PDB file with SEQRES, HELIX, SHEET and CRYST1 records, atoms N, CA, C and O in Angstrom:
SEQRES   1 A   88  MET ASN PRO ASP ILE LEU PHE PHE ASP GLU PRO THR SER          
SEQRES   2 A   88  ALA LEU ASP PRO GLU LEU THR GLY GLU ILE LEU GLN VAL          
SEQRES   3 A   88  ILE LYS ASP LEU ALA ALA GLU ARG MET THR MET VAL ILE          
SEQRES   4 A   88  VAL THR HIS GLU MET ASN PHE ALA ARG ASN VAL SER ASP          
SEQRES   5 A   88  THR ILE ILE PHE MET GLU GLY GLY VAL ILE VAL GLU GLN          
SEQRES   6 A   88  GLY SER PRO GLU GLU VAL PHE SER SER ASP ASN GLN ARG          
SEQRES   7 A   88  MET LYS ASP PHE LEU GLY LYS PHE TYR GLU                      
HELIX    1 AA1 PRO A   17  ALA A   32  1                                  16    
HELIX    2 AA2 MET A   44  VAL A   50  1                                   7    
HELIX    3 AA3 PRO A   68  PHE A   72  1                                   5    
HELIX    4 AA4 GLN A   77  TYR A   87  1                                  11    
SHEET    1 AA1 2 ILE A   5  ASP A   9  0                                        
SHEET    2 AA1 2 THR A  36  VAL A  40  1                                        
SHEET    1 AA2 2 ILE A  54  GLU A  58  0                                        
SHEET    2 AA2 2 VAL A  61  GLY A  66 -1                                        
CRYST1    1.000    1.000    1.000  90.00  90.00  90.00 P 1           1          
ATOM      1  N   MET A   1       0.808  -1.191   0.037  1.00  0.00           N  
ATOM      2  CA  MET A   1       0.038  -0.031  -0.035  1.00  0.00           C  
ATOM      3  C   MET A   1       0.887   1.283   0.090  1.00  0.00           C  
ATOM      4  O   MET A   1       1.788   1.460   0.910  1.00  0.00           O  
ATOM      5  N   ASN A   2       0.442   2.194  -0.879  1.00  0.00           N  
ATOM      6  CA  ASN A   2       1.171   3.433  -0.877  1.00  0.00           C  
ATOM      7  C   ASN A   2       0.185   4.561  -1.059  1.00  0.00           C  
ATOM      8  O   ASN A   2       0.186   5.128  -2.151  1.00  0.00           O  
ATOM      9  N   PRO A   3      -0.666   4.959  -0.113  1.00  0.00           N  
ATOM     10  CA  PRO A   3      -1.622   5.894  -0.399  1.00  0.00           C  
ATOM     11  C   PRO A   3      -1.142   7.214  -0.574  1.00  0.00           C  
ATOM     12  O   PRO A   3      -0.060   7.571  -0.107  1.00  0.00           O  
ATOM     13  N   ASP A   4      -1.956   8.024  -1.280  1.00  0.00           N  
ATOM     14  CA  ASP A   4      -1.525   9.524  -1.467  1.00  0.00           C  
ATOM     15  C   ASP A   4      -1.963  10.316  -0.295  1.00  0.00           C  
ATOM     16  O   ASP A   4      -1.296  11.304   0.009  1.00  0.00           O  
ATOM     17  N   ILE A   5      -2.964  10.009   0.368  1.00  0.00           N  
ATOM     18  CA  ILE A   5      -3.507  10.652   1.422  1.00  0.00           C  
ATOM     19  C   ILE A   5      -3.935   9.722   2.543  1.00  0.00           C  
ATOM     20  O   ILE A   5      -4.608   8.722   2.292  1.00  0.00           O  
ATOM     21  N   LEU A   6      -3.549  10.043   3.801  1.00  0.00           N  
ATOM     22  CA  LEU A   6      -4.187   9.271   4.968  1.00  0.00           C  
ATOM     23  C   LEU A   6      -5.204  10.095   5.725  1.00  0.00           C  
ATOM     24  O   LEU A   6      -4.947  11.285   5.907  1.00  0.00           O  
ATOM     25  N   PHE A   7      -6.280   9.608   6.164  1.00  0.00           N  
ATOM     26  CA  PHE A   7      -7.359  10.238   6.772  1.00  0.00           C  
ATOM     27  C   PHE A   7      -7.365   9.656   8.322  1.00  0.00           C  
ATOM     28  O   PHE A   7      -7.371   8.440   8.509  1.00  0.00           O  
ATOM     29  N   PHE A   8      -7.362  10.466   9.269  1.00  0.00           N  
ATOM     30  CA  PHE A   8      -7.502   9.978  10.702  1.00  0.00           C  
ATOM     31  C   PHE A   8      -8.683  10.868  11.378  1.00  0.00           C  
ATOM     32  O   PHE A   8      -8.706  12.098  11.410  1.00  0.00           O  
ATOM     33  N   ASP A   9      -9.607  10.031  11.884  1.00  0.00           N  
ATOM     34  CA  ASP A   9     -10.686  10.660  12.667  1.00  0.00           C  
ATOM     35  C   ASP A   9     -10.538  10.379  14.215  1.00  0.00           C  
ATOM     36  O   ASP A   9     -10.946   9.314  14.679  1.00  0.00           O  
ATOM     37  N   GLU A  10      -9.984  11.292  14.966  1.00  0.00           N  
ATOM     38  CA  GLU A  10      -9.663  11.118  16.331  1.00  0.00           C  
ATOM     39  C   GLU A  10      -8.858   9.859  16.635  1.00  0.00           C  
ATOM     40  O   GLU A  10      -9.295   8.949  17.340  1.00  0.00           O  
ATOM     41  N   PRO A  11      -7.745   9.861  16.102  1.00  0.00           N  
ATOM     42  CA  PRO A  11      -6.873   8.623  16.216  1.00  0.00           C  
ATOM     43  C   PRO A  11      -6.447   8.242  17.615  1.00  0.00           C  
ATOM     44  O   PRO A  11      -6.033   7.110  17.863  1.00  0.00           O  
ATOM     45  N   THR A  12      -6.544   9.149  18.488  1.00  0.00           N  
ATOM     46  CA  THR A  12      -6.066   8.837  19.977  1.00  0.00           C  
ATOM     47  C   THR A  12      -7.405   8.706  20.864  1.00  0.00           C  
ATOM     48  O   THR A  12      -7.274   8.496  22.070  1.00  0.00           O  
ATOM     49  N   SER A  13      -8.523   8.809  20.373  1.00  0.00           N  
ATOM     50  CA  SER A  13      -9.712   8.762  21.198  1.00  0.00           C  
ATOM     51  C   SER A  13      -9.736   7.305  22.015  1.00  0.00           C  
ATOM     52  O   SER A  13      -9.647   6.211  21.457  1.00  0.00           O  
ATOM     53  N   ALA A  14      -9.857   7.489  23.260  1.00  0.00           N  
ATOM     54  CA  ALA A  14     -10.187   6.385  24.149  1.00  0.00           C  
ATOM     55  C   ALA A  14      -8.793   5.536  24.358  1.00  0.00           C  
ATOM     56  O   ALA A  14      -8.835   4.439  24.914  1.00  0.00           O  
ATOM     57  N   LEU A  15      -7.758   6.004  23.962  1.00  0.00           N  
ATOM     58  CA  LEU A  15      -6.454   5.337  24.172  1.00  0.00           C  
ATOM     59  C   LEU A  15      -5.816   5.726  25.560  1.00  0.00           C  
ATOM     60  O   LEU A  15      -5.981   6.827  26.087  1.00  0.00           O  
ATOM     61  N   ASP A  16      -5.154   4.818  26.032  1.00  0.00           N  
ATOM     62  CA  ASP A  16      -4.278   5.032  27.268  1.00  0.00           C  
ATOM     63  C   ASP A  16      -3.114   5.996  26.864  1.00  0.00           C  
ATOM     64  O   ASP A  16      -2.782   6.102  25.683  1.00  0.00           O  
ATOM     65  N   PRO A  17      -2.532   6.660  27.812  1.00  0.00           N  
ATOM     66  CA  PRO A  17      -1.358   7.456  27.525  1.00  0.00           C  
ATOM     67  C   PRO A  17      -0.229   6.871  26.737  1.00  0.00           C  
ATOM     68  O   PRO A  17       0.380   7.553  25.913  1.00  0.00           O  
ATOM     69  N   GLU A  18       0.071   5.562  26.990  1.00  0.00           N  
ATOM     70  CA  GLU A  18       1.191   4.943  26.219  1.00  0.00           C  
ATOM     71  C   GLU A  18       0.834   4.783  24.779  1.00  0.00           C  
ATOM     72  O   GLU A  18       1.624   5.112  23.894  1.00  0.00           O  
ATOM     73  N   LEU A  19      -0.399   4.261  24.522  1.00  0.00           N  
ATOM     74  CA  LEU A  19      -0.851   4.144  23.099  1.00  0.00           C  
ATOM     75  C   LEU A  19      -1.028   5.427  22.377  1.00  0.00           C  
ATOM     76  O   LEU A  19      -0.719   5.522  21.189  1.00  0.00           O  
ATOM     77  N   THR A  20      -1.569   6.520  23.129  1.00  0.00           N  
ATOM     78  CA  THR A  20      -1.699   7.828  22.511  1.00  0.00           C  
ATOM     79  C   THR A  20      -0.337   8.326  22.088  1.00  0.00           C  
ATOM     80  O   THR A  20      -0.218   8.864  20.987  1.00  0.00           O  
ATOM     81  N   GLY A  21       0.715   8.178  22.909  1.00  0.00           N  
ATOM     82  CA  GLY A  21       2.022   8.553  22.585  1.00  0.00           C  
ATOM     83  C   GLY A  21       2.592   7.866  21.292  1.00  0.00           C  
ATOM     84  O   GLY A  21       3.176   8.500  20.413  1.00  0.00           O  
ATOM     85  N   GLU A  22       2.370   6.514  21.255  1.00  0.00           N  
ATOM     86  CA  GLU A  22       2.792   5.759  20.089  1.00  0.00           C  
ATOM     87  C   GLU A  22       2.116   6.261  18.796  1.00  0.00           C  
ATOM     88  O   GLU A  22       2.772   6.474  17.776  1.00  0.00           O  
ATOM     89  N   ILE A  23       0.784   6.442  18.874  1.00  0.00           N  
ATOM     90  CA  ILE A  23       0.081   6.880  17.648  1.00  0.00           C  
ATOM     91  C   ILE A  23       0.527   8.228  17.226  1.00  0.00           C  
ATOM     92  O   ILE A  23       0.765   8.459  16.041  1.00  0.00           O  
ATOM     93  N   LEU A  24       0.653   9.160  18.182  1.00  0.00           N  
ATOM     94  CA  LEU A  24       1.124  10.520  17.777  1.00  0.00           C  
ATOM     95  C   LEU A  24       2.525  10.471  17.230  1.00  0.00           C  
ATOM     96  O   LEU A  24       2.884  11.290  16.383  1.00  0.00           O  
ATOM     97  N   GLN A  25       3.369   9.487  17.711  1.00  0.00           N  
ATOM     98  CA  GLN A  25       4.722   9.422  17.172  1.00  0.00           C  
ATOM     99  C   GLN A  25       4.630   8.936  15.666  1.00  0.00           C  
ATOM    100  O   GLN A  25       5.271   9.475  14.763  1.00  0.00           O  
ATOM    101  N   VAL A  26       3.863   7.982  15.503  1.00  0.00           N  
ATOM    102  CA  VAL A  26       3.704   7.438  13.993  1.00  0.00           C  
ATOM    103  C   VAL A  26       3.278   8.496  13.167  1.00  0.00           C  
ATOM    104  O   VAL A  26       3.849   8.688  12.094  1.00  0.00           O  
ATOM    105  N   ILE A  27       2.263   9.264  13.570  1.00  0.00           N  
ATOM    106  CA  ILE A  27       1.749  10.382  12.744  1.00  0.00           C  
ATOM    107  C   ILE A  27       2.859  11.441  12.559  1.00  0.00           C  
ATOM    108  O   ILE A  27       3.041  11.949  11.453  1.00  0.00           O  
ATOM    109  N   LYS A  28       3.568  11.760  13.588  1.00  0.00           N  
ATOM    110  CA  LYS A  28       4.678  12.732  13.431  1.00  0.00           C  
ATOM    111  C   LYS A  28       5.741  12.241  12.494  1.00  0.00           C  
ATOM    112  O   LYS A  28       6.263  13.030  11.706  1.00  0.00           O  
ATOM    113  N   ASP A  29       6.085  10.983  12.541  1.00  0.00           N  
ATOM    114  CA  ASP A  29       7.026  10.397  11.714  1.00  0.00           C  
ATOM    115  C   ASP A  29       6.429  10.537  10.135  1.00  0.00           C  
ATOM    116  O   ASP A  29       7.159  10.941   9.230  1.00  0.00           O  
ATOM    117  N   LEU A  30       5.277  10.227   9.952  1.00  0.00           N  
ATOM    118  CA  LEU A  30       4.722  10.419   8.661  1.00  0.00           C  
ATOM    119  C   LEU A  30       4.650  11.771   8.117  1.00  0.00           C  
ATOM    120  O   LEU A  30       4.731  12.022   6.915  1.00  0.00           O  
ATOM    121  N   ALA A  31       4.488  12.680   9.092  1.00  0.00           N  
ATOM    122  CA  ALA A  31       4.496  14.211   8.651  1.00  0.00           C  
ATOM    123  C   ALA A  31       6.003  14.635   8.292  1.00  0.00           C  
ATOM    124  O   ALA A  31       6.263  15.499   7.455  1.00  0.00           O  
ATOM    125  N   ALA A  32       6.883  13.983   8.964  1.00  0.00           N  
ATOM    126  CA  ALA A  32       8.396  14.274   8.729  1.00  0.00           C  
ATOM    127  C   ALA A  32       8.663  13.707   7.323  1.00  0.00           C  
ATOM    128  O   ALA A  32       9.561  14.247   6.677  1.00  0.00           O  
ATOM    129  N   GLU A  33       8.029  12.746   6.808  1.00  0.00           N  
ATOM    130  CA  GLU A  33       8.210  12.119   5.547  1.00  0.00           C  
ATOM    131  C   GLU A  33       7.366  12.869   4.568  1.00  0.00           C  
ATOM    132  O   GLU A  33       7.431  12.476   3.403  1.00  0.00           O  
ATOM    133  N   ARG A  34       6.577  13.892   4.841  1.00  0.00           N  
ATOM    134  CA  ARG A  34       5.849  14.741   3.921  1.00  0.00           C  
ATOM    135  C   ARG A  34       4.599  13.902   3.419  1.00  0.00           C  
ATOM    136  O   ARG A  34       4.187  14.094   2.275  1.00  0.00           O  
ATOM    137  N   MET A  35       4.026  13.034   4.200  1.00  0.00           N  
ATOM    138  CA  MET A  35       2.828  12.384   3.915  1.00  0.00           C  
ATOM    139  C   MET A  35       1.725  13.298   4.027  1.00  0.00           C  
ATOM    140  O   MET A  35       1.598  13.992   5.037  1.00  0.00           O  
ATOM    141  N   THR A  36       0.911  13.352   3.061  1.00  0.00           N  
ATOM    142  CA  THR A  36      -0.412  14.175   3.234  1.00  0.00           C  
ATOM    143  C   THR A  36      -1.351  13.508   4.153  1.00  0.00           C  
ATOM    144  O   THR A  36      -1.683  12.332   4.007  1.00  0.00           O  
ATOM    145  N   MET A  37      -1.762  14.247   5.071  1.00  0.00           N  
ATOM    146  CA  MET A  37      -2.803  13.684   6.063  1.00  0.00           C  
ATOM    147  C   MET A  37      -3.901  14.603   6.343  1.00  0.00           C  
ATOM    148  O   MET A  37      -3.674  15.811   6.270  1.00  0.00           O  
ATOM    149  N   VAL A  38      -5.109  14.165   6.668  1.00  0.00           N  
ATOM    150  CA  VAL A  38      -6.149  14.933   7.195  1.00  0.00           C  
ATOM    151  C   VAL A  38      -6.458  14.393   8.451  1.00  0.00           C  
ATOM    152  O   VAL A  38      -6.897  13.244   8.506  1.00  0.00           O  
ATOM    153  N   ILE A  39      -6.284  15.093   9.526  1.00  0.00           N  
ATOM    154  CA  ILE A  39      -6.553  14.584  10.871  1.00  0.00           C  
ATOM    155  C   ILE A  39      -7.511  15.460  11.661  1.00  0.00           C  
ATOM    156  O   ILE A  39      -7.337  16.653  11.912  1.00  0.00           O  
ATOM    157  N   VAL A  40      -8.604  14.666  12.040  1.00  0.00           N  
ATOM    158  CA  VAL A  40      -9.584  15.287  13.003  1.00  0.00           C  
ATOM    159  C   VAL A  40      -9.144  14.976  14.479  1.00  0.00           C  
ATOM    160  O   VAL A  40      -9.167  13.815  14.887  1.00  0.00           O  
ATOM    161  N   THR A  41      -8.757  15.989  15.254  1.00  0.00           N  
ATOM    162  CA  THR A  41      -8.285  15.731  16.540  1.00  0.00           C  
ATOM    163  C   THR A  41      -8.693  16.906  17.493  1.00  0.00           C  
ATOM    164  O   THR A  41      -8.992  18.031  17.093  1.00  0.00           O  
ATOM    165  N   HIS A  42      -8.670  16.523  18.755  1.00  0.00           N  
ATOM    166  CA  HIS A  42      -8.736  17.586  19.774  1.00  0.00           C  
ATOM    167  C   HIS A  42      -7.356  17.701  20.578  1.00  0.00           C  
ATOM    168  O   HIS A  42      -7.285  18.351  21.621  1.00  0.00           O  
ATOM    169  N   GLU A  43      -6.248  17.012  20.011  1.00  0.00           N  
ATOM    170  CA  GLU A  43      -5.007  17.209  20.586  1.00  0.00           C  
ATOM    171  C   GLU A  43      -4.319  18.378  20.048  1.00  0.00           C  
ATOM    172  O   GLU A  43      -3.583  18.312  19.064  1.00  0.00           O  
ATOM    173  N   MET A  44      -4.574  19.497  20.725  1.00  0.00           N  
ATOM    174  CA  MET A  44      -4.357  20.885  20.115  1.00  0.00           C  
ATOM    175  C   MET A  44      -2.789  21.056  20.147  1.00  0.00           C  
ATOM    176  O   MET A  44      -2.270  21.632  19.191  1.00  0.00           O  
ATOM    177  N   ASN A  45      -2.144  20.681  20.992  1.00  0.00           N  
ATOM    178  CA  ASN A  45      -0.762  20.911  21.040  1.00  0.00           C  
ATOM    179  C   ASN A  45      -0.072  20.113  19.845  1.00  0.00           C  
ATOM    180  O   ASN A  45       0.752  20.641  19.097  1.00  0.00           O  
ATOM    181  N   PHE A  46      -0.456  18.892  19.749  1.00  0.00           N  
ATOM    182  CA  PHE A  46      -0.042  17.956  18.647  1.00  0.00           C  
ATOM    183  C   PHE A  46      -0.284  18.759  17.236  1.00  0.00           C  
ATOM    184  O   PHE A  46       0.609  18.988  16.420  1.00  0.00           O  
ATOM    185  N   ALA A  47      -1.546  19.110  17.114  1.00  0.00           N  
ATOM    186  CA  ALA A  47      -1.992  19.760  15.826  1.00  0.00           C  
ATOM    187  C   ALA A  47      -1.147  20.988  15.576  1.00  0.00           C  
ATOM    188  O   ALA A  47      -0.729  21.182  14.435  1.00  0.00           O  
ATOM    189  N   ARG A  48      -0.866  21.825  16.541  1.00  0.00           N  
ATOM    190  CA  ARG A  48      -0.036  22.988  16.386  1.00  0.00           C  
ATOM    191  C   ARG A  48       1.350  22.637  15.878  1.00  0.00           C  
ATOM    192  O   ARG A  48       1.902  23.313  15.010  1.00  0.00           O  
ATOM    193  N   ASN A  49       1.952  21.471  16.487  1.00  0.00           N  
ATOM    194  CA  ASN A  49       3.291  21.174  16.318  1.00  0.00           C  
ATOM    195  C   ASN A  49       3.543  20.387  14.962  1.00  0.00           C  
ATOM    196  O   ASN A  49       4.674  20.417  14.477  1.00  0.00           O  
ATOM    197  N   VAL A  50       2.570  19.715  14.366  1.00  0.00           N  
ATOM    198  CA  VAL A  50       2.762  18.818  13.210  1.00  0.00           C  
ATOM    199  C   VAL A  50       2.191  19.288  11.945  1.00  0.00           C  
ATOM    200  O   VAL A  50       2.580  18.835  10.868  1.00  0.00           O  
ATOM    201  N   SER A  51       1.253  20.210  12.046  1.00  0.00           N  
ATOM    202  CA  SER A  51       0.347  20.685  10.927  1.00  0.00           C  
ATOM    203  C   SER A  51       1.030  21.822  10.162  1.00  0.00           C  
ATOM    204  O   SER A  51       1.745  22.683  10.675  1.00  0.00           O  
ATOM    205  N   ASP A  52       0.702  21.705   8.817  1.00  0.00           N  
ATOM    206  CA  ASP A  52       0.975  22.877   7.902  1.00  0.00           C  
ATOM    207  C   ASP A  52      -0.159  23.789   7.915  1.00  0.00           C  
ATOM    208  O   ASP A  52      -0.009  25.010   7.877  1.00  0.00           O  
ATOM    209  N   THR A  53      -1.306  23.205   7.967  1.00  0.00           N  
ATOM    210  CA  THR A  53      -2.542  24.084   7.881  1.00  0.00           C  
ATOM    211  C   THR A  53      -3.572  23.469   8.970  1.00  0.00           C  
ATOM    212  O   THR A  53      -3.723  22.256   9.113  1.00  0.00           O  
ATOM    213  N   ILE A  54      -4.234  24.410   9.690  1.00  0.00           N  
ATOM    214  CA  ILE A  54      -5.271  23.996  10.607  1.00  0.00           C  
ATOM    215  C   ILE A  54      -6.555  24.541  10.054  1.00  0.00           C  
ATOM    216  O   ILE A  54      -6.591  25.633   9.486  1.00  0.00           O  
ATOM    217  N   ILE A  55      -7.591  23.789  10.219  1.00  0.00           N  
ATOM    218  CA  ILE A  55      -9.009  24.294   9.963  1.00  0.00           C  
ATOM    219  C   ILE A  55      -9.845  23.954  11.253  1.00  0.00           C  
ATOM    220  O   ILE A  55      -9.938  22.812  11.704  1.00  0.00           O  
ATOM    221  N   PHE A  56     -10.431  25.040  11.788  1.00  0.00           N  
ATOM    222  CA  PHE A  56     -11.220  24.810  12.980  1.00  0.00           C  
ATOM    223  C   PHE A  56     -12.609  24.972  12.612  1.00  0.00           C  
ATOM    224  O   PHE A  56     -13.004  26.055  12.182  1.00  0.00           O  
ATOM    225  N   MET A  57     -13.434  23.913  12.757  1.00  0.00           N  
ATOM    226  CA  MET A  57     -14.915  23.857  12.267  1.00  0.00           C  
ATOM    227  C   MET A  57     -15.812  23.831  13.484  1.00  0.00           C  
ATOM    228  O   MET A  57     -15.443  23.324  14.543  1.00  0.00           O  
ATOM    229  N   GLU A  58     -16.933  24.358  13.320  1.00  0.00           N  
ATOM    230  CA  GLU A  58     -18.023  24.305  14.280  1.00  0.00           C  
ATOM    231  C   GLU A  58     -19.401  24.154  13.482  1.00  0.00           C  
ATOM    232  O   GLU A  58     -19.707  24.934  12.580  1.00  0.00           O  
ATOM    233  N   GLY A  59     -20.153  23.155  13.862  1.00  0.00           N  
ATOM    234  CA  GLY A  59     -21.528  23.077  13.136  1.00  0.00           C  
ATOM    235  C   GLY A  59     -21.282  22.771  11.640  1.00  0.00           C  
ATOM    236  O   GLY A  59     -22.197  23.065  10.870  1.00  0.00           O  
ATOM    237  N   GLY A  60     -20.263  22.268  11.183  1.00  0.00           N  
ATOM    238  CA  GLY A  60     -20.006  21.952   9.806  1.00  0.00           C  
ATOM    239  C   GLY A  60     -19.617  23.139   8.994  1.00  0.00           C  
ATOM    240  O   GLY A  60     -19.636  23.109   7.764  1.00  0.00           O  
ATOM    241  N   VAL A  61     -19.249  24.226   9.713  1.00  0.00           N  
ATOM    242  CA  VAL A  61     -18.837  25.446   9.018  1.00  0.00           C  
ATOM    243  C   VAL A  61     -17.339  25.797   9.418  1.00  0.00           C  
ATOM    244  O   VAL A  61     -16.955  25.681  10.582  1.00  0.00           O  
ATOM    245  N   ILE A  62     -16.566  26.208   8.451  1.00  0.00           N  
ATOM    246  CA  ILE A  62     -15.188  26.595   8.740  1.00  0.00           C  
ATOM    247  C   ILE A  62     -15.263  27.963   9.493  1.00  0.00           C  
ATOM    248  O   ILE A  62     -15.783  28.936   8.948  1.00  0.00           O  
ATOM    249  N   VAL A  63     -14.723  28.028  10.782  1.00  0.00           N  
ATOM    250  CA  VAL A  63     -14.605  29.209  11.627  1.00  0.00           C  
ATOM    251  C   VAL A  63     -13.285  29.928  11.269  1.00  0.00           C  
ATOM    252  O   VAL A  63     -13.254  31.138  11.047  1.00  0.00           O  
ATOM    253  N   GLU A  64     -12.227  29.152  11.222  1.00  0.00           N  
ATOM    254  CA  GLU A  64     -10.848  29.654  11.173  1.00  0.00           C  
ATOM    255  C   GLU A  64      -9.991  28.658  10.352  1.00  0.00           C  
ATOM    256  O   GLU A  64     -10.087  27.441  10.514  1.00  0.00           O  
ATOM    257  N   GLN A  65      -9.196  29.201   9.513  1.00  0.00           N  
ATOM    258  CA  GLN A  65      -8.218  28.221   8.826  1.00  0.00           C  
ATOM    259  C   GLN A  65      -6.922  29.098   8.549  1.00  0.00           C  
ATOM    260  O   GLN A  65      -6.992  30.309   8.341  1.00  0.00           O  
ATOM    261  N   GLY A  66      -5.793  28.418   8.564  1.00  0.00           N  
ATOM    262  CA  GLY A  66      -4.482  28.977   8.254  1.00  0.00           C  
ATOM    263  C   GLY A  66      -3.379  28.145   8.809  1.00  0.00           C  
ATOM    264  O   GLY A  66      -3.589  27.002   9.215  1.00  0.00           O  
ATOM    265  N   SER A  67      -2.127  28.746   8.831  1.00  0.00           N  
ATOM    266  CA  SER A  67      -0.990  28.081   9.463  1.00  0.00           C  
ATOM    267  C   SER A  67      -1.366  28.017  10.974  1.00  0.00           C  
ATOM    268  O   SER A  67      -2.234  28.717  11.497  1.00  0.00           O  
ATOM    269  N   PRO A  68      -0.608  27.093  11.602  1.00  0.00           N  
ATOM    270  CA  PRO A  68      -0.759  26.957  13.181  1.00  0.00           C  
ATOM    271  C   PRO A  68      -0.623  28.327  13.770  1.00  0.00           C  
ATOM    272  O   PRO A  68      -1.447  28.681  14.613  1.00  0.00           O  
ATOM    273  N   GLU A  69       0.326  29.113  13.408  1.00  0.00           N  
ATOM    274  CA  GLU A  69       0.666  30.489  13.948  1.00  0.00           C  
ATOM    275  C   GLU A  69      -0.546  31.305  13.787  1.00  0.00           C  
ATOM    276  O   GLU A  69      -0.991  31.919  14.757  1.00  0.00           O  
ATOM    277  N   GLU A  70      -1.175  31.364  12.515  1.00  0.00           N  
ATOM    278  CA  GLU A  70      -2.303  32.217  12.265  1.00  0.00           C  
ATOM    279  C   GLU A  70      -3.544  31.651  13.053  1.00  0.00           C  
ATOM    280  O   GLU A  70      -4.244  32.466  13.654  1.00  0.00           O  
ATOM    281  N   VAL A  71      -3.824  30.485  13.090  1.00  0.00           N  
ATOM    282  CA  VAL A  71      -4.988  29.947  13.802  1.00  0.00           C  
ATOM    283  C   VAL A  71      -4.869  30.140  15.379  1.00  0.00           C  
ATOM    284  O   VAL A  71      -5.852  30.493  16.031  1.00  0.00           O  
ATOM    285  N   PHE A  72      -3.659  29.902  15.954  1.00  0.00           N  
ATOM    286  CA  PHE A  72      -3.543  30.043  17.392  1.00  0.00           C  
ATOM    287  C   PHE A  72      -3.440  31.394  17.806  1.00  0.00           C  
ATOM    288  O   PHE A  72      -3.546  31.655  19.004  1.00  0.00           O  
ATOM    289  N   SER A  73      -3.231  32.353  16.905  1.00  0.00           N  
ATOM    290  CA  SER A  73      -3.177  33.821  17.336  1.00  0.00           C  
ATOM    291  C   SER A  73      -4.257  34.611  16.752  1.00  0.00           C  
ATOM    292  O   SER A  73      -4.165  35.836  16.667  1.00  0.00           O  
ATOM    293  N   SER A  74      -5.386  33.891  16.304  1.00  0.00           N  
ATOM    294  CA  SER A  74      -6.474  34.486  15.641  1.00  0.00           C  
ATOM    295  C   SER A  74      -7.169  35.554  16.550  1.00  0.00           C  
ATOM    296  O   SER A  74      -7.171  35.483  17.779  1.00  0.00           O  
ATOM    297  N   ASP A  75      -7.746  36.530  15.835  1.00  0.00           N  
ATOM    298  CA  ASP A  75      -8.539  37.507  16.670  1.00  0.00           C  
ATOM    299  C   ASP A  75     -10.139  36.965  16.648  1.00  0.00           C  
ATOM    300  O   ASP A  75     -11.027  37.506  17.307  1.00  0.00           O  
ATOM    301  N   ASN A  76     -10.315  35.959  15.889  1.00  0.00           N  
ATOM    302  CA  ASN A  76     -11.726  35.385  15.941  1.00  0.00           C  
ATOM    303  C   ASN A  76     -12.259  35.024  17.402  1.00  0.00           C  
ATOM    304  O   ASN A  76     -11.713  34.165  18.095  1.00  0.00           O  
ATOM    305  N   GLN A  77     -13.209  35.648  17.748  1.00  0.00           N  
ATOM    306  CA  GLN A  77     -13.795  35.371  19.228  1.00  0.00           C  
ATOM    307  C   GLN A  77     -14.027  34.012  19.528  1.00  0.00           C  
ATOM    308  O   GLN A  77     -13.686  33.575  20.628  1.00  0.00           O  
ATOM    309  N   ARG A  78     -14.661  33.159  18.535  1.00  0.00           N  
ATOM    310  CA  ARG A  78     -14.973  31.779  18.838  1.00  0.00           C  
ATOM    311  C   ARG A  78     -13.685  30.944  18.930  1.00  0.00           C  
ATOM    312  O   ARG A  78     -13.599  29.989  19.702  1.00  0.00           O  
ATOM    313  N   MET A  79     -12.662  31.343  18.097  1.00  0.00           N  
ATOM    314  CA  MET A  79     -11.423  30.653  18.154  1.00  0.00           C  
ATOM    315  C   MET A  79     -10.673  30.949  19.666  1.00  0.00           C  
ATOM    316  O   MET A  79     -10.122  30.078  20.339  1.00  0.00           O  
ATOM    317  N   LYS A  80     -10.780  32.256  19.996  1.00  0.00           N  
ATOM    318  CA  LYS A  80     -10.142  32.687  21.384  1.00  0.00           C  
ATOM    319  C   LYS A  80     -10.948  31.849  22.380  1.00  0.00           C  
ATOM    320  O   LYS A  80     -10.304  31.277  23.259  1.00  0.00           O  
ATOM    321  N   ASP A  81     -12.283  31.705  22.350  1.00  0.00           N  
ATOM    322  CA  ASP A  81     -13.083  31.052  23.351  1.00  0.00           C  
ATOM    323  C   ASP A  81     -12.578  29.670  23.469  1.00  0.00           C  
ATOM    324  O   ASP A  81     -12.235  29.184  24.546  1.00  0.00           O  
ATOM    325  N   PHE A  82     -12.537  29.004  22.261  1.00  0.00           N  
ATOM    326  CA  PHE A  82     -12.177  27.521  22.232  1.00  0.00           C  
ATOM    327  C   PHE A  82     -10.706  27.316  22.814  1.00  0.00           C  
ATOM    328  O   PHE A  82     -10.479  26.473  23.682  1.00  0.00           O  
ATOM    329  N   LEU A  83      -9.741  28.130  22.285  1.00  0.00           N  
ATOM    330  CA  LEU A  83      -8.336  27.995  22.739  1.00  0.00           C  
ATOM    331  C   LEU A  83      -8.206  28.418  24.267  1.00  0.00           C  
ATOM    332  O   LEU A  83      -7.358  27.903  24.996  1.00  0.00           O  
ATOM    333  N   GLY A  84      -9.043  29.324  24.678  1.00  0.00           N  
ATOM    334  CA  GLY A  84      -9.062  29.703  26.090  1.00  0.00           C  
ATOM    335  C   GLY A  84      -9.399  28.509  27.010  1.00  0.00           C  
ATOM    336  O   GLY A  84      -8.834  28.384  28.097  1.00  0.00           O  
ATOM    337  N   LYS A  85     -10.251  27.703  26.602  1.00  0.00           N  
ATOM    338  CA  LYS A  85     -10.609  26.393  27.389  1.00  0.00           C  
ATOM    339  C   LYS A  85      -9.498  25.519  27.306  1.00  0.00           C  
ATOM    340  O   LYS A  85      -9.166  24.854  28.287  1.00  0.00           O  
ATOM    341  N   PHE A  86      -8.860  25.453  26.174  1.00  0.00           N  
ATOM    342  CA  PHE A  86      -7.650  24.600  25.942  1.00  0.00           C  
ATOM    343  C   PHE A  86      -6.472  24.996  26.957  1.00  0.00           C  
ATOM    344  O   PHE A  86      -5.864  24.135  27.592  1.00  0.00           O  
ATOM    345  N   TYR A  87      -6.219  26.263  27.051  1.00  0.00           N  
ATOM    346  CA  TYR A  87      -5.212  26.745  27.784  1.00  0.00           C  
ATOM    347  C   TYR A  87      -5.490  26.653  29.407  1.00  0.00           C  
ATOM    348  O   TYR A  87      -4.521  26.716  30.164  1.00  0.00           O  
ATOM    349  N   GLU A  88      -6.672  26.521  29.875  1.00  0.00           N  
ATOM    350  CA  GLU A  88      -7.038  26.486  31.202  1.00  0.00           C  
ATOM    351  C   GLU A  88      -6.478  25.205  31.892  1.00  0.00           C  
ATOM    352  O   GLU A  88      -6.702  24.998  33.084  1.00  0.00           O  
TER     353      GLU A  88                                                      
END                                                                             
């Protein structure tokens, strides 16, 4: 198998910390190899560190998109509210 794109939907959901770390490392290694991936995740630090582009959606609508730096420093109030909960 040699896919062009890998899709992950909450790949660390319901995993213990050891397995979560292993899965995140595999994805990080794939990113280092420049594998194209679409990842749905609530692992915000991981998303910020491994992504080229982040899309934040709510209710099926894109609220914010851009580089990790752009998204995490966004002036969008919904984005600030979401990240505020993340940083608490």
